[in-house]
TORMI-147090 format. One line per 4 residues: number of its first residue (from 1); for each residue x, y, z of C-alpha. Coordinates in steps of 0.02 Angstrom, whole numbers, plus 32768, in hexadecimal, padded with zeros to 4 digits. Layout:
NUM> X,Y,Z; ...
This chain:
1> 7E47,8517,7CDC; 7E2A,8462,7CAA; 7E1F,848D,7BF2; 7EBC,84F6,7BFA
5> 7F21,846A,7C4A; 7ED8,83E4,7BDA; 7EFF,843B,7B37; 7FA7,847C,7B74
9> 7FE2,83CC,7B94; 7FA0,838C,7AEF; 8006,8413,7A98; 80A2,83D4,7AF1
13> 80D1,8357,7A67; 80D6,83E7,79ED; 8162,8432,7A53; 81C9,8396,7A3A
17> 81A9,8397,7980; 821D,842C,796C; 82B3,83B8,7957; 8303,8314,7984
21> 83B5,82F3,79BB; 83FE,8245,799C; 8470,8201,7A25; 84CE,815C,7A13
25> 856C,8109,7A55; 85AD,8079,7ABD; 85C6,804E,7B76; 8658,7FE6,7BB8
29> 86AF,7FB1,7C57; 873E,802B,7C7D; 87B6,7FA3,7CB4; 8797,7F13,7C3B
33> 874F,7F7F,7BAE; 86C9,7EFB,7B94; 861A,7F30,7B5A; 8599,7F4A,7BE3
37> 84E5,7F17,7BC5; 844A,7F55,7C23; 8499,7FFE,7C4A; 8413,8082,7C67
41> 842B,8121,7C01; 83CC,81BB,7C3C; 83B7,8260,7BE2; 8388,82F3,7C50
45> 834B,827C,7CD8; 82E0,820F,7C64; 8313,815B,7C44; 8322,814B,7B87
49> 8365,809C,7B67; 83D4,800D,7BA2; 8476,7FDA,7B4C; 846F,7F37,7AE9
53> 84E3,7EA0,7AF8; 8569,7EFC,7A93; 855A,7F92,7B07; 850C,7FFC,7A7D
57> 8480,8079,7A94; 8420,80ED,7A23; 838E,8164,7A3E; 834B,8210,7A14
61> 8322,82A4,7A82; 82C0,8340,7A57; 8328,83D7,7A28; 8367,845B,7A35
65> 83AE,8466,7AE4; 8439,8424,7B52; 8436,836B,7B80; 847E,8319,7C1C
69> 84A1,8260,7C01; 84B5,81EA,7C96; 84F2,8136,7C82; 84CF,80C4,7D16
73> 84D1,800A,7D3F; 84D4,7FA1,7DDC; 8585,7F8A,7E1C; 85C9,801F,7DBC
77> 85E3,80D7,7DDE; 856E,8142,7D77; 85BC,81AC,7CED; 8572,824E,7CAB
81> 8590,82AB,7C09; 854A,8358,7BE2; 8524,838C,7B2F; 850A,843F,7AFB
85> 8473,8478,7A95; 846F,8415,79F3; 850F,83B7,7A20; 8517,82FB,7A02
89> 8592,8276,7A3D; 8632,8254,79DB; 8623,81C8,795D; 8693,8151,79C2
93> 8653,8182,7A6E; 8667,80FF,7AF8; 8628,811C,7BA9; 86A0,80C5,7C20
97> 8653,808D,7CC5; 86C0,8062,7D59; 8689,7FD0,7DC6; 866A,7FF0,7E7D
101> 8671,7F67,7EFE; 85EA,7F7E,7F80; 8555,7F1C,7FBD; 84AE,7F45,7F6D
105> 8411,7F63,7FD2; 83A8,7EDC,7F7E; 83D1,7E65,800B; 836B,7ED1,8083
109> 82CC,7E90,8032; 8305,7DEB,7FE4; 82B7,7D7F,806B; 8209,7DCA,8055
113> 820A,7DDA,7F97; 81CC,7D5B,7F19; 8236,7D2E,7E82; 8222,7CC9,7DE4
117> 8252,7C2D,7E45; 81D9,7C3F,7ED8; 813E,7C09,7E76; 80DC,7CA2,7EAE
121> 8062,7D1A,7E5F; 80A1,7DCC,7E67; 80AA,7E77,7E13; 813A,7EF4,7E17
125> 8144,7FB1,7E10; 81F0,8002,7E01; 821E,80B5,7E2B; 81F1,80F7,7D7E
129> 8147,80A2,7D80; 8123,80EB,7E2D; 815B,819C,7DFC; 80F0,8191,7D5F
133> 804E,8191,7DC6; 8088,81E9,7E64; 802A,828D,7E67; 8010,8294,7F24
137> 7F88,8212,7F44; 7FA1,818E,7FC9; 8002,80F4,7F96; 7F69,8080,7F80
141> 7F2B,80EF,7EF2; 7FD1,80D5,7E98; 7FB0,8018,7E99; 7F03,8026,7E4D
145> 7F34,7FDC,7DA4; 7F7E,7F3D,7DED; 7F1C,7E9A,7DD6; 7E8E,7E6C,7E4E
149> 7E99,7F16,7EA5; 7E0E,7F8D,7EDC; 7E36,8035,7F2D; 7DCC,80B5,7F89
153> 7DDC,815E,7FDE; 7D74,81A0,806E; 7D8A,8255,8034; 7D68,8222,7F80
157> 7E09,825E,7F2B; 7E92,81E9,7F66; 7EDF,8257,7FED; 7EBE,8231,80A4
161> 7E79,818B,80DD; 7E84,8110,804C; 7E7E,8054,803E; 7E90,7FC4,7FC7
165> 7E51,7F12,7FBB; 7EAC,7E8A,7F5B; 7E4B,7DF0,7F26; 7DBC,7E32,7F90
169> 7E22,7E2B,8030; 7E1B,7EC2,80A2; 7EBA,7F21,80D2; 7ECE,7EC5,8178
173> 7EF1,7E27,8113; 7F7C,7E74,80AC; 802B,7E5F,80F3; 8093,7EFD,80D8
177> 814E,7F0A,80F6; 81C8,7F98,80D7; 827C,7F5F,80C0; 8243,7EBB,810D
181> 81FD,7F0E,81AB; 8143,7EF2,81D3; 80DC,7F8E,81B5; 802E,7F50,81E4
185> 7FEA,7F85,828D; 8006,7EF1,8300; 7F5B,7F00,8355; 7EEA,7F25,82C0
189> 7F56,7EDB,8233; 7F1F,7F75,81D1; 7F8B,7FF7,8181; 7F5B,80AD,817C
193> 7FBD,80F3,80E8; 7F8D,81A4,8119; 800B,8194,81A8; 8098,818B,8126
197> 806C,8212,80A8; 80D1,8217,8007; 812A,8176,8035; 8129,814E,7F7A
201> 81AC,81D6,7F5D; 8227,8171,7FC7; 81FF,80C6,7F81; 8273,8071,7F05
205> 8202,7FE0,7ED9; 8160,7F8B,7F0C; 8138,7ED3,7EFD; 8084,7E9B,7F15
209> 8071,7DE0,7F30; 7FC3,7D99,7F23; 7F8B,7D09,7F90; 7FF6,7CCB,8021
213> 8095,7CFD,7FC4; 813F,7CF5,8017; 8122,7D6E,80A7; 8194,7D43,8137
217> 8183,7DCF,81B6; 80E5,7E09,820A; 8036,7DBE,8200; 8013,7D3D,8179
221> 7FCF,7D7B,80D3; 7F1D,7D40,80B4; 7F01,7DA1,8014; 7FA4,7DF3,7FE1
225> 804E,7E36,8017; 8096,7EE1,7FEF; 8153,7EED,7FFC; 819C,7F9C,7FF5
229> 8253,7FC3,7FD7; 8289,8073,8002; 8300,80DC,7F9A; 83A2,8082,7F72
233> 844F,80C9,7F55; 845C,8153,7ED4; 8513,8168,7EA8; 8503,821A,7E67
237> 84CF,82AF,7ED4; 8424,82F7,7EAC; 839F,8374,7EDF; 82EC,8365,7EA1
241> 8251,83CE,7EBB; 81A7,8381,7E94; 8109,83E9,7E9E; 8056,83B6,7E78
245> 7FBB,8423,7E6F; 7F08,83F7,7E47; 7E50,83EC,7E6D; 7E08,8406,7F1C
249> 7E9C,8475,7F48; 7F0D,83DD,7F48; 7FC7,83FD,7F48; 8064,8399,7F6B
253> 8114,83DD,7F85; 81A7,8366,7F8F; 8261,8385,7FA1; 82D6,82F2,7F7F
257> 8392,8303,7F95; 8425,828D,7F9E; 84DF,8298,7FB8; 850B,8213,7F39
261> 8594,8198,7F65; 8616,81EF,7FD0; 86C5,81A4,7FD4; 8679,810B,7F7E
265> 862D,80D8,8025; 85AE,8152,806E; 8508,8199,8035; 847C,8201,8082
269> 83CE,821D,803A; 8347,8293,8079; 8291,82B5,804D; 821A,8339,8090
273> 8162,8338,805C; 80C6,839E,807B; 8019,8372,8036; 7F75,83CE,8049
277> 7ECA,83AD,8001; 7E1E,83F3,8028; 7DD6,834D,7FF0; 7D44,8331,7F7D
281> 7CD1,8308,800F; 7C9C,83A3,806F; 7D1B,83D6,80F4; 7D7F,8334,80DA
285> 7E25,838F,80D7; 7ED0,8341,80EF; 7F6E,8395,812F; 7FFF,831C,8121
289> 80BA,832F,8142; 8145,82AF,813A; 8200,829A,812F; 8279,820F,8101
293> 8332,8204,8129; 83A9,8175,8101; 8464,8168,811E; 84CD,80D6,80E6
297> 857B,808D,80E7; 859D,8021,804E; 8635,7FB2,8063; 8677,7F1C,8004
301> 8635,7EA3,8086; 85D0,7F12,80F8; 8533,7F79,80DE; 84F0,7FE4,816C
305> 8457,804E,814F; 83EF,80B8,81C6; 8344,80FD,8198; 82D2,8177,81F1
309> 822B,81A5,81A4; 818F,81EF,81ED; 80E3,822E,81BF; 806C,82A5,8214
313> 7FB7,82B6,81DF; 7F1E,831A,8208; 7E80,82EB,81A9; 7DCC,831F,81BD
317> 7D65,8282,81DB; 7CFB,8242,814D; 7CE9,8189,8175; 7C2D,8197,8195
321> 7C05,8195,80DA; 7B5B,81C7,8095; 7AB3,816B,809F; 7A6F,8114,8005
325> 79E6,8196,7FE9; 7A6C,821C,7FCD; 7AC4,81C5,7F3C; 7A5A,8214,7EB2
329> 7A72,82C7,7EEE; 7B12,8318,7EAA; 7B26,8386,7F44; 7AF9,8302,7FC5
333> 7B75,8288,7F76; 7C05,82EB,7FBF; 7BB0,831C,8061; 7C02,82F8,8109
337> 7BA0,82BE,81A0; 7C17,831A,8215; 7C08,83D6,8232; 7C73,83FA,82CC
341> 7D04,8462,828E; 7D8B,83F7,82E1; 7D46,834A,82BD; 7DF6,8315,8290
345> 7E6D,8283,8296; 7F1D,82AD,82D1; 7FAA,822F,82D0; 8068,8229,82C3
349> 80CB,818D,829E; 8188,8180,829C; 81F0,80EE,825B; 82A4,80C6,8286
353> 8302,803A,822F; 83B6,7FFD,8237; 83EF,7F79,81BA; 8496,7F21,81B8
357> 84D0,7EA6,8133; 8571,7E42,8135; 85AE,7DDD,80A1; 8643,7D75,80DC
361> 864D,7D1D,8033; 85F1,7D16,7F8E; 858A,7C85,7FD3; 854E,7CD6,8075
365> 84E3,7D6D,80A0; 84BA,7D90,8156; 843F,7E19,8180; 83F9,7E60,8221
369> 837D,7EED,823E; 8340,7F50,82D3; 82A0,7FB6,82C7; 8234,8028,8332
373> 8190,807D,8307; 8143,8102,8374; 808F,8137,8359; 8022,81B0,83B8
377> 7F82,820E,8390; 7EC9,8227,83A8; 7E2A,8254,8350; 7DB7,82D9,8395
381> 7CF8,82D6,838E; 7C67,8341,83C5; 7BDA,82D6,840A; 7B2B,8318,842B
385> 7ABB,82D6,84B5; 7B2F,824D,84F1; 7AF9,81E6,8588; 7B66,820E,861E
389> 7B69,8158,8650; 7BC2,812E,85AC; 7C55,8197,85E9; 7C58,8152,869A
393> 7C08,81F2,86DB; 7B7B,81FC,875B; 7AD8,8257,873B; 7AD7,830D,8771
397> 7A58,8375,87D0; 7A44,8429,879A; 7A49,84B9,8815; 798E,84BC,8830
401> 7999,8406,8869; 7901,83D6,8804; 794E,83A6,875B; 79C5,8315,8741
405> 7A3E,8319,86B0; 7A67,8271,8661; 7AAB,82AC,85B9; 7B24,8330,857D
409> 7B77,8376,84E2; 7C32,8357,84E8; 7CD4,8352,8485; 7D3D,82B7,8496
413> 7DE6,827A,845A; 7E0E,81C4,8441; 7EC8,819E,8449; 7F3D,8118,840C
417> 7FEE,811D,8451; 805D,808C,841D; 810C,8047,8406; 8142,7FBB,8392
421> 81F4,7F79,8391; 8256,7EDE,8369; 82E5,7E87,8311; 82F3,7E1B,8275
425> 8386,7DB2,823A; 83A6,7D45,81A1; 8435,7CE0,8159; 8437,7CB5,80A1
429> 84A8,7C30,8055; 84C5,7C1A,7F9A; 8547,7B91,7F80; 8529,7B98,7EC5
433> 84AE,7BCC,7E41; 843F,7B35,7E63; 841A,7B4D,7F1D; 83E6,7BD9,7F91
437> 83C5,7BBF,804B; 8383,7C41,80C5; 836C,7C36,8181; 8323,7CC0,81E9
441> 82B4,7CFA,8274; 8274,7D8F,82D1; 822A,7DD3,8371; 81B2,7E66,837A
445> 814E,7EB5,8405; 80BD,7F30,8401; 8089,7F97,8499; 7FF0,8003,847E
449> 7F85,8071,84EF; 7ED0,8099,84C4; 7E7D,8126,8526; 7DFD,81B0,8515
453> 7DF2,8261,8558; 7D61,82D8,8572; 7DA6,8384,8546; 7D00,83E1,8558
457> 7C52,83BC,8597; 7BB8,842A,85A7; 7B8F,83D6,864C; 7C33,8398,8692
461> 7C0D,837F,874B; 7CA8,8356,87B0; 7D12,8329,8716; 7DB0,8382,86E1
465> 7DEF,83A9,8632; 7E40,8311,85E0; 7DF9,8298,865F; 7E0A,81EA,8615
469> 7D63,8193,8605; 7DAF,80F0,85C7; 7E5C,80A3,85C5; 7EA4,7FFB,8594
473> 7F47,7FB3,8556; 7F7D,7F2D,84DB; 8022,7ECE,84D8; 804B,7E59,8448
477> 80E9,7DF4,842E; 8109,7DA2,8386; 819C,7D2E,8364; 81C3,7CC2,82CF
481> 8247,7C56,827D; 8250,7C1B,81C9; 82B5,7BB6,814E; 82AF,7BCA,8091
485> 8300,7B6B,8004; 8306,7B7F,7F47; 8351,7AEA,7EEB; 836E,7AD6,7E30
489> 834C,7A20,7E05; 837E,7A40,7D51; 8396,7AD2,7CDA; 82D9,7AD6,7CC2
493> 828F,7AA1,7D6A; 82A4,7AF1,7E16; 824E,7AD9,7EBD; 8225,7B4E,7F4C
497> 8201,7B26,8004; 81D9,7BA2,808E; 81B6,7B68,8140; 8185,7BE3,81C9
501> 8159,7BCF,8281; 8106,7C65,82D2; 80D2,7C82,8386; 8061,7D0C,83C8
505> 803D,7D41,847A; 7FB9,7DC9,8487; 7F74,7E15,8526; 7EFD,7EA5,8542
509> 7EAF,7EF5,85DC; 7EE0,7F76,865D; 7F89,7FCD,8667; 7FDA,7F3A,86C1
513> 7F82,7EBB,864F; 7F51,7E5C,86ED; 7E9F,7E9E,86EF; 7E19,7EE2,867B
517> 7E23,7F8A,8628; 7D94,7FFA,85F3; 7D68,8009,853B; 7D1B,80A2,84E8
521> 7C69,8062,8505; 7C8E,8046,85BF; 7C98,7F89,85AA; 7D1C,7F30,8610
525> 7D99,7EE0,859A; 7E27,7E6A,85BF; 7E6C,7DC5,8585; 7EFB,7D64,853D
529> 7F16,7CFD,84A0; 7FAA,7C8E,8471; 7FC8,7C3C,83C8; 804D,7BD3,8376
533> 8040,7BC2,82B9; 809D,7B5B,8238; 8097,7BAA,818B; 80E4,7B3F,8100
537> 80F4,7B6D,8048; 8139,7B09,7FB5; 813C,7B1C,7EF8; 8187,7AE6,7E53
541> 81BD,7B51,7DC0; 81D7,7B0B,7D11; 822E,7B72,7C8B; 824B,7B05,7BF1
545> 8289,7B94,7B84; 82AF,7C4D,7BA1; 8210,7CB4,7BA1; 819E,7C29,7BDD
549> 817C,7BF7,7C90; 80FD,7B8D,7CEC; 80EC,7B86,7DA8; 8080,7B3C,7E32
553> 8085,7B54,7EEE; 8025,7B21,7F89; 8028,7B80,802E; 7FD7,7B77,80D9
557> 7FC2,7C16,813E; 7F7D,7C33,81EC; 7F5A,7CD7,8240; 7F14,7D18,82E3
561> 7E79,7D86,82FC; 7E98,7E3F,8316; 7E6D,7EAB,83AB; 7DC7,7EE5,8363
565> 7D92,7E31,8343; 7DA1,7E0F,83FE; 7D59,7EB6,8439; 7CC7,7EBE,83BD
569> 7C99,7E05,83C7; 7BE7,7DDC,83F9; 7BCE,7DA2,84AA; 7C14,7CF3,84C2
573> 7C5C,7CE6,8412; 7D1A,7CE5,841C; 7D6B,7CFD,8371; 7DD0,7C69,8330
577> 7E76,7C6D,82D3; 7E6A,7C57,8216; 7EBC,7BDA,81A2; 7ED6,7BE8,80E7
581> 7F08,7B66,8067; 7F43,7BBE,7FCA; 7F67,7B6D,7F21; 7FB3,7BD8,7E96
585> 7FDD,7B9F,7DE6; 8010,7C08,7D53; 8066,7C1D,7CAC; 80CE,7CAD,7C6A
589> 80FE,7CCE,7BB6; 816F,7D5A,7B7C; 819E,7D8C,7ACB; 81F5,7E21,7A7E
593> 8157,7E88,7A74; 80E0,7E34,7AED; 80CD,7DE6,7B98; 803F,7D79,7BD7
597> 8020,7D26,7C7F; 7F8F,7CBE,7CBE; 7F75,7C89,7D71; 7EEF,7C1E,7DC3
601> 7EDA,7C1F,7E7F; 7E77,7BC0,7F01; 7E6D,7C04,7FB2; 7E13,7B94,802F
605> 7DF2,7BE5,80D8; 7DC6,7B98,817F; 7D78,7C10,81FD; 7D96,7CA4,818B
609> 7D70,7D49,81E0; 7CFF,7DA0,8162; 7CB9,7E4F,8163; 7C06,7E57,819E
613> 7BE9,7EFB,8142; 7BD6,7F5D,81E4; 7C56,7FD1,8234; 7C79,7FFA,82E9
617> 7C73,80A8,8336; 7D1F,80D7,82F4; 7CFA,80A6,8241; 7D57,8000,8243
621> 7D01,7F6B,81F0; 7CBA,7EE1,825F; 7CE7,7E2C,8236; 7CAF,7D80,826C
625> 7CE4,7CCC,824B; 7C92,7C5F,81C7; 7CC1,7BA8,81CD; 7CE4,7B8D,8115
629> 7CFB,7C03,8082; 7D5C,7C04,7FDF; 7DA4,7C79,7F5E; 7DD2,7C38,7EB3
633> 7DFB,7C96,7E17; 7E5A,7CB6,7D77; 7ED1,7D49,7D62; 7F0C,7D7D,7CB5
637> 7F92,7E01,7C97; 7FD3,7E37,7BEE; 803C,7EB9,7B95; 8050,7ED5,7ADB
641> 80C6,7F4D,7A85; 8055,7F6B,79F0; 80CF,7FE1,799B; 8168,8045,79CA
645> 80FA,80CB,7A17; 8062,8069,7A53; 8053,7FF5,7AE8; 7FB8,7F9B,7B27
649> 7FB0,7F51,7BD6; 7F23,7EFC,7C2F; 7EEF,7E88,7CBB; 7E51,7E26,7CE0
653> 7E19,7DC9,7D7B; 7D86,7D51,7D7A; 7D5F,7D08,7E24; 7CE1,7CA9,7E8D
657> 7CE0,7CD8,7F46; 7C67,7C73,7FAF; 7C35,7C51,8064; 7BF0,7BA2,8079
661> 7B7D,7BD0,810B; 7B61,7C7A,815B; 7AF1,7CB3,81E9; 7ABB,7D69,81F5
665> 7A96,7DAF,82A2; 7A22,7E46,82B2; 7A01,7E9C,8359; 7949,7EAD,8388
669> 7943,7F4B,83EF; 7894,7F22,842E; 78DC,7E9F,84A5; 7997,7EA1,8477
673> 798E,7DF1,8434; 79E8,7DB5,8397; 798E,7D89,82F6; 79ED,7D01,8298
677> 79E1,7CE4,81DC; 7A43,7C5A,8186; 7A8A,7C64,80D6; 7AE8,7BE7,806B
681> 7B62,7BFC,7FDB; 7B66,7CBA,7FE2; 7BE7,7D33,7F9B; 7C6C,7D73,8012
685> 7C57,7E2D,8036; 7CBF,7EA6,7FCC; 7CF7,7E1D,7F55; 7CCA,7E4B,7EA0
689> 7CC8,7DBA,7E27; 7D10,7E27,7D9C; 7D9D,7EA5,7DA4; 7DF1,7EE7,7D06
693> 7E73,7F6C,7CE6; 7ECF,7FA9,7C4E; 7F30,8036,7C01; 7F5C,806E,7B54
697> 7FFF,80D1,7B4A; 803F,813C,7ABB; 80F2,817C,7AB7; 810E,81F6,7A26
701> 81BE,8207,7A6E; 8215,81A7,7AF8; 8206,823D,7B6A; 814A,8252,7B53
705> 80C0,81D8,7B83; 8005,81E8,7B73; 7FA2,815C,7BC6; 7EE9,8132,7BD3
709> 7ECB,80CB,7C71; 7E2B,806D,7C91; 7DE6,8007,7D23; 7D47,7F9E,7D33
713> 7D0B,7F53,7DD7; 7C74,7EE0,7DE0; 7BEC,7EDD,7E63; 7C21,7ED5,7F19
717> 7BAE,7EA1,7FA6; 7BB7,7F05,8047; 7B98,7E6D,80B4; 7B90,7DB1,80A1
721> 7AD6,7D9D,807E; 7AE9,7DBC,7FC1; 7A59,7E37,7FCA; 7A54,7EA6,7F30
725> 7A0F,7F38,7F94; 7AAC,7F33,7FFF; 7B30,7F3B,7F77; 7BA3,7FB0,7F18
729> 7B79,7FC7,7E60; 7BFD,7F97,7DDE; 7C63,8029,7DA0; 7CD7,8054,7D11
733> 7D53,80E3,7D2C; 7DCB,812F,7CAD; 7E64,819B,7CCC; 7ED7,81FD,7C5A
737> 7F91,820A,7C7C; 8010,8276,7C21; 80C9,8280,7C50; 8155,82D6,7BF3
741> 8209,830C,7C0E; 8246,83B0,7BC6; 82F9,83D3,7B8C; 8345,844F,7C04
745> 83EF,84A5,7C09; 83E5,84D9,7CC0; 83AA,8435,7D0F; 83CB,837B,7D01
749> 8311,8359,7CFE; 8275,83BB,7CD5; 81D5,8358,7CC4; 811D,8380,7CBF
753> 8089,8310,7CE2; 7FCD,8319,7CD3; 7F54,82A1,7D24; 7E99,82A9,7D02
757> 7E40,822E,7D74; 7D90,81F1,7D50; 7D98,8242,7CA6; 7CE6,820F,7C75
761> 7C9C,824C,7D1A; 7C5E,81A2,7D53; 7BEF,819F,7DEF; 7C2D,810E,7E56
765> 7C48,80CD,7F07; 7CD1,804C,7F24; 7CB1,803A,7FDF; 7C26,803F,805F
769> 7BD8,7FE8,80F4; 7B2E,7FAA,812E; 7AD3,7F72,81CB; 7A25,7F35,81F6
773> 79BC,7F38,8294; 7909,7F15,82CD; 7899,7F8F,8329; 77DF,7F98,8343
777> 77C4,7EF4,82EC; 781A,7F32,824D; 78C8,7F0D,8206; 792C,7FA1,81C6
781> 79CA,7FA4,815D; 7A3C,803A,814C; 7AC6,8041,80C9; 7B4A,80C7,80B7
785> 7BC0,80E9,8027; 7C62,8142,7FFD; 7C4D,819B,7F56; 7CE9,81CC,7EF6
789> 7D0D,8271,7EA1; 7CDA,8294,7DEF; 7D57,82D5,7D6F; 7DEC,8325,7DC5
793> 7E99,835C,7D90; 7F4A,8359,7DD4; 7FE3,83AC,7D86; 8093,837B,7DB5
797> 8137,83D9,7D9A; 81DF,8389,7DC4; 8286,83E3,7DBB; 8327,8387,7DDF
801> 83DC,83BD,7DEE
């Protein structure tokens, strides 16, 4: 099957060699008849070129076959032109575009996005770049080629539970917003992308800011920010079917449809998605469903948009990993510790957003947003020989009265039932081209219930089905206000200032929050934490000539510990809030055929919460404060158009990530004392000193691309002791990507894609965990790893009307 697909796609360029059809003309404003530049011209759904300053365009498409041309630009109604088989445009053809006066949706994300004048380090992916690699994997896998990024997958093939680290920072330190609304879980600061399957199919653009960035809403970014913008207005009606099939019985089915602009004011867009994968790891299947609906009113001064999107997932658990002694066995590499047939995670998350923008004049934009997120679900586990006392159950006497039962086999469910809601408002003032001022603020509240049920027990005693053996609640209120300013001091020099005040009130305990609740290990938990943070940012941007830019910025960020930091903290060790001083400086150079950027960063942490390498009993990493630690590095990004058909892209990160002083604590189970070992100047866990990515693309025609994608990640330590025996080996992974659009008389768009991941069958593990303990006078260390799949294939077919 692999050989058939591989050679079939390599024969695809031969199909296009049958003939070429030359298409050329001009684009102009329908009222003033002036040329229009930067107009996008699509042929059968594939963007072919942009019009130049004289409004001219010229390109070739494979023939024979009918061609549907679509001309589109911001602020104008799209125009289409259908050509019959072999038909070309008239010699004096001019596409006339009529301007439309309505607010654009860019303002929904403008307060959280970086720009050329905010002196920030960031990468962008537009809708085409996202679609190019979207074969059904979770969104983190689509970001794998971005600088300083490392991705991983519990099931080994990118579907199910996945994660990413940027600059060595774990996902809880990455601020994620969608249309400016916080997406991170308020208690854990984490983001489980599996709860929003196929979100990429409803995303218009992604901006990844590294460092503190310009994040305004939600928890402060301590490694990166990811800003997502959902699908924006498409003026023409459309229907699109996208289907992917591949290894491990993986398949994705997506329906996208939109009304186009109705009466020049209204538009509705809908997406339905279903994804299934058996997973590379044994039994690590994923069944994922999602939908996305948006409806908008686009007026001259008013923009009102409502969005509802939801995801539902069931995945077989595979977060245990495999022990180190199984890494060399091909079969054991994909083994799964769990064997109970319903050892599954089940969760549904729904998002509701309402955005309103009012533009009273060209100088003012006023925006307000309401949001609500509802999440509910559980994971189910079979447990053998569990102590009754750990479930709040008394010992049992058997019928004969002589034997006492203190353990039992049982099946439990651990639940999370939560609500997150709030409001955000901003006012943006642009009195002229030289100044931009933004004021804003927000209020959010999270209310979450944690509880566990016993749904079966071999020796149940006086218990009933679904008796709760633990229950506790968390309530977190987050409010903030900010002021931003961008000022042009001259044509070449601009400044940026961003000042934020953020307050957090977090309480956890029983249902009333006036007493202690019971955690899953029968510990009494309860407490309260209050914080007020001031987070300032400032920067300068210098652009002496077009195509050259230098920038420097300094930012201070503070953030609170998460729920697990409080719950999992060692006795008497209350976690402290963290502070980060972040300096970024860079230079960008752009020419006609190349682009280069270099960025140096220095991130100085006080009381950073670092991963210890261990995980708790639900697979979440355990963290603890270290008084002083630093990250510093150099990031290089480049692109070179070597020839008309060849493009080379690459990025390189060299970094030094150190903890000044670290103390390791190991439990001695002989007397339950702690063994302390001190370390100095050690590497921060999961922070490789070298990350490199690159791709070589070949376009024999504008509608066909063949790309070789490569990624190298240096050694990562599983904990902070810099012990070679507790580390992840460096790895180098290569992928092949082939995308092509076919001319089609019965559809606007017909495209095929082939993705071969891990082409060279590299054996590698990008993630793992470790823990040590003492027993019987000896110290033992156990390390577990998450191997990734060998060579595997995905095929994508997209049909649009």
